[in-house]
N, C-alpha and C positions, 0 to 999 in steps of 0.2 A: 540455725541462723544466729544462735547466740543472742535474743532477745530476753531481757529479765522477766521472770514472774512478775507480775501486776494485783493490786487489789481490784483497778478498773477494769472493764472491760475491754478486752482486745478489737479492736476495728482496724481491720489489713485492707489499703488502698492498692490496689494493682493498674497503676499508671501517673503516671505523673505531666501529665497534656494539660490543657485548662481547666477540665473536669477536675481532675484530681489535684490540683494546686489550687484551686477555689475551695474545696470541700475540705483540704488541709487548711487553709486561713481559715476558715471560718470557725473549724475544731480547736483549735488552740487552747479554746478557755473552759473547753467542754470536759467532762471528768471520764475522758477513755484513755486509754494505753494505743497511741496508733503506731501503726506500722506502715512507711509507705515503700513499696517496691516498684521500681522501673528499671529498665534495659541500659539506662544511661544515666549517668548520674549527671545529668542536667536539664533544665526545661526549655526548652526552644519554642520561639514564638513563630510559629509556620508559615502566616501570613505572609513574612519579609522574606523566607527561602529563596522567593525566585531572585532577589537583590541581591544574594548572597550568588546567587549562579551565574548571576551577570556584572558582578564587580562591583554593584553600589556599597556592600556593605560586608563589614568583615564579619567572621561566626561569633566572635565574642562579643560584638554588638546585641544578636538575638537571643542570646544561649545564656542561662543563668544556674549557676551551680543550686543544686536541691538541697543540699545539705546547708547552703547559706538561708536559701527562704526559711527552714526550719529549726535553724539553731537556737533559738531565742523559744520553741516552743517547749512546753515540759511534757515529760511522759511521751515525746515524739520520738521516732526511730525511722532510718532510713536505709537502706539493703539496695546495693545494685544486682538487680537477678532480672533473670530471663524465667518468668512463669510459666512453665510447660502444664499443668491440670492443676482442677478443683476437684476435689472429693466431698461434696456439699456433705454424705452423709457421715463422715467423719470429721465433716468442719477443717479440715484441713486444703493447704496449698502445698503443691510442689514447684518447685521449681532448680536450676542450676546449680545450685546453693545450698541446698537441701528443703527441707519439711517447715510448715509453720502452719499452728493451728489458730482457729479463728473464733470469736464469737459473734462478730460480725464481718461483712465481705464487700465491699466497695470495687465491682470493676467497671475499671475508665481505661480502657486499654484505644481506645480511640480507632482510628481508621488506618487502611492500609490501599493503595491503590488498586482500583477493580479492573481489569482487562478483562472481565465478561467470559470468560475460559477460551480466550484466545493463548494459548502457549508461545507461541510464535512473536506474537507482540510483546510477553513476558520476558521473553528472553533478548529479545531484538533492541527494544526500544529503553530509554532513560526514561524514570521516573523522579519525582520530586516530593519526597515527604519527608527525607530527614535530612538532617547537616549534612552527610556523608555524601547521599546522592547529589544535594544541590554544588556541593566541592566537584564531584564529579563530574558533573555540566559545566561546570565552569573551566575546568582544566581541560574539556573535550573542544569547547568552544574553542578556546585560544590555540590547542594544539592544531586545531582544523586550520587555521589561519597561519600558523609556521609550517605546516606543511603544504599549505597553498601558495606560500612564497615559494618553495622550492620547486613544486611542480610545471614541466612545461608540456604536461601533457592539460588542454583546454576543458576536456570532460571532467576530468577527475577534478582539476580546480573548482569546475562548477560544485561538482557535487559534494567538495568541500564546503564551499559557502553558503549550499542551500542547507536551511534548517525548516521544519516541520512540526509545526506543534499539533499534536492530536488531541483538540478538547477545545469549546469554547465558551467554558465557564470561568468566572474569575480570576484562577491560577493561568491556565492558557495565555487569557486575554492580557493579564498582565506583564507576561513573560514575555507576549510577543512584542509589547510595546515598548518593554525594557531593552529586547533584542535592537529595535529600529532605532531608538535614540543609540546608541552603540555605533549602528552603522552610520548615524549622522554626523556624530561628536567624536568619535574615539577611532572607529576601524581605518576612517581614512589619514588620523596623524599619524596611527604607531603603521600603518603598513602603506607606505605612498607607491611602493614598486607592483600594488594591487590594483585595481578596479574594480574599487569599492563598489559600484555601481550593480556589479553582478550578484552582490549578494542578495539572497531571496530570503524573505522571510513567510513560509504557508501558513495560515492557520485553518485547521481543517476541522469541520464544525458535522456531526452526523444530523441535528436536526436544520429546522429552518430560521434557526435566531441565535449570535451567541447571546453571554448571558440570561440565557432562556428564563433563571430563576429571579430577574430582576423585571421590570415593567418594561414594557416596548417602546415607552421613549427614550429611558437609560440603553437598551440594546440597543437603538437606533444610531443614537448618540456615540454609542461605544464603536460602534464600527464605522463610521463616520471618521470618526479621530483615527481608528487604526489605518482606515485605507490613505487619510492622511500623511500619515507616517510612511504609506509606501508597502504596511503590510498586506499580502492577497489573503482573502477570506472564501472561503469555499465550504458553503453551505451544503446541505443534505448530501453529501457525501463522509460513508463508513469506512475507514481504514481495514481491510480485508487480509493485507498482506503488507511483510517487509521484511527482507532478507537481512539487509544491516547495508543495503545501498538503493534498493528501489521502491519506494510505495506504494502499491497500489488501492484502487479505491472500489468502492461497489460499482462507482459508475464507469471503470476501467481509466482512469485517468490514474496518469504514473507520475512521479516524480523523484529525481535521482537526488538521492539525499543521503548523507554519512550521518546527520545526526534526526532523529526521531525522538522528540520530547512527548511521553504521554501524562496528559493531564484530564482524562475523559471519565474520571469516574472513581470512586472511593467505595470500600467495603470496610465494614469492620474487623476490628483485629481479633477473634473468634479465640479462646482457650478452650479445650479439653476440658470434657466432663460434665456441664451439664447437660440435662435430656434436650433430643433434638426437637421436641414439642414446643421448647421454649426460646428458638431461635427460627427468626424470620429470613426466609431462605433468599428473598430479593437481594438481599445486601448482607446479609450474613450480621444479624443486630440482632441482640440478648428483648425479646419480649417484656416488655415492664408495666406496672397499672401506675396508676397516676400518684404513686410516691415514689415513685424509681425502683420500686420493690422484682424483682425478675419472678415473672409466673409461677406459683409453683412452689416459692422458697420463702418461707419466713423472715429469715435474716442474711440475704445474699440480695445486692443492688446492684442497678448499673446506671451510670449517669454519661453523658456524650453521646459522642458517635456511635459508641458501640450499642444504646440505649432506642429502641424500638418504640418510641412513645407516642399513640395514635392521640389528636383530638379535632374538633370539626373544623378548625382550619386547616390542619395537616393530615388530612387522612393517609395520607405517605409517609408517615412518622415524620418527626420534626427534623428541618434541615439541620444536614452533619455540619454545623458551624460551630464560629466560637460562642457565640452568643449564648445557644441552648446549652450548651457544655456548661458553661460559666452560672447560669443561672441556675441549670438541674444542681451543681456543686454546694454552689450558697443554700438553695433550698433545703438539700438533703441534710445539710450540717444540722439544722435547727429541725427537722424532723426527727434524725438519730436521738436527739437530742431529748426530744419529747418521748421519744421510745423508753429512753433508758428513763425518766422521770414516771413511765406507765399513764402517758399523756395519749391523744387523740392526734396521732399525724393530720398533717395538711396536705391535700390537692396539690400539685405542682400546677402553675398555668403559666402558660411561656410569654412573656412580654415583647413581640417583635419589633424591638428599636431600629429597623432598617438594616438595609444592605446596601455594599456601595464596591468600586475597583477603579483603581488608577490606570491612565493608559498610557501616561507619561507626565512630560513636563508643563505643567498647568492645565492637564486635561484627567477629567474625574468623570465619575457617574456615582450620584447618590440617589437612594430612596427611603426616602423615609415615611412615615404612617401614613402622611398626608400632603407631601410634598417630593418634588422631584426634581432634581439638581445637575446639571452638569457643567462642565469647565472650570476657570480656576477658583470658584467658590465651592464648588465642589471639592475639587482638591486641597485646597485648606483644611474643609471639613474632613478628608481622608489623611492628612498629617495629622490635625488634633487626635484624632480618635485613636489612632496608631500610636502614636508616640506616649499616649496615657494609658493605654494597653498595655507596654510594653515593662515587662517585671525588673525593678531597681533602677534608682536615681541615678547611676553613673551609665548602666545600658541605653535611659534616655535620651542623657546627655551626650552618649558617643555618639547617636542615632541622629539626633538632631543637627548637633555640630558638622559629622558626615553629610547630610545631607544639604546643611547650606554653604559647603565648599561646593558639592558639587553641582547644586543649582549656582552659584556664581559662575564656578569656573568649565563650567558643561564639562566635567568628568567622572572618570569612572578609577579609584585608584586603586583597586583592589584583585585589580586585574592579573595578580598572580597563579604560574602554575607549580604550585608547592608539592604535588606528588604527581607522576605522570599517571595517563589512565587511560591503557589500551584497550579499545576495545576487541571482541572475539572474535573469530574467525566464523561468522553464521553460512553454512553448506546446509546440506539435507540435514535432518534429525537423524539420530540412529534409532533402530527399529526400536528399543526399549525406552526411548524418549517420547514416542508418539501415543 
C-alpha cells in the first residue's frame, strides 16, 4: 500500500463513516501513524440519502472527500481499498490493493442492509445504504413515471405508480414522507397527462407501530402526519415474497408494485478473520468490552454500528445510529492515547441525546431525554441538528440554500435521470441460486 515506515505506532482504521471520521479527527494531534481505509474516497451523510433518492439534494451536498478531511493532519494516510480479511495473529489486514501491518486496528465498517435471510428480497428489492443505491432509486422512480406516461394499460400504469416501502423506522418514514410531497408538489406539474391521484405509497411495518424505537407519542404523531399526506400504513404486515411485480405479506395482502424499497433493518458489515466467538449473531456485530476492545484481542477495537456494546439501558446493544458511533470514535481516540502513554483506559458511557425523524414540510418528531416534540418546532430542530452535523462549510451552505429554495418554491430540482437503471427480470431462481 506504499505506506512509509514511522517511529510512531501504526493505527489502521477500516471505514470512514461517522465512527471512523470521528476517531480520525480526534487523533490528528496524537502520536500515531494513522492509515484510514475505505472502499470509497468520500464520507457520505447517510441520514440524508433519502433526499438524494427523492431529488431534494444533489450528491455533492452530502458527500465530502476523505482526503480533504485529513489533508492537514500530520502522519495521516488514506487509501481507497476494500478490506477482505484481518489476520490478528500476524497483525495484518488484506485488501484488494495489498497487505498492511498494524500495531493497533480499529474496525469501523458500519452496517449494511439486513434481509433476515430472505434471498428473494435481497435480489428483487431496492436498498438505500449508499450514494449509488440512492441514485438508483431516484432513477427508478423517475423512469417509472416516464413509462407510465407511455403505457395504455391501466394495470401496468398503476403498478408503475405504486411504491412499497418495507420498514417503518426513521429511513422508511422519511422516505415515505418525501415521496408523498413529490406526489403533492412535483409530479402533478411534471406529468399533467397522468392522473397523479393514482400514485400510491404503502409503508409496510412488521410490528404494531412505526418508529418503534421512539416514544409512543412520537410514533403516533408520525403516523398521523403520514396519513394526512396520503401514505397508506400497514402495521403487523411482514413482507414474505416479491417477484418484481407482486408483493405478498404474511397476512396474504398483495400489492402490485414495480418498486419496493427495503428499509427494514441493518446488520454489521463484517470482515473475515476474527473468531466466531466474538460475533453477535443477531446482527452480525463484533462483541466489544467497555473500552471498545474486541473481546479476546488486546489491540483490535471496533466502533459504531459494527460494535456490539451492551449497557444497562441497552441490553440488546447500543443502537446502530450516528450518535453512538460518533461518541465511540471520539472516546476511543482518548483511550488509544492513554494506552500509548501506559495509562489506564476509561470505560465508554453512551449519552443518549435523543432521536428524531422528519415526515415532510413543517412536520417532524423529536424525542429528547425529558421532552417530546412534534410539528413545526420539531422540524426546525431537525433542520438545525442535521445542518450542524454535515461535514464541510460548503456542504452545509449548499444544503441550507437548497432546502430554503425547495421550501419557498415547493420544488425538488434534482430529479434528473443521469444514468439509466434497468430492473432485472425476476423469474424463478435457478437450482444453484436457491
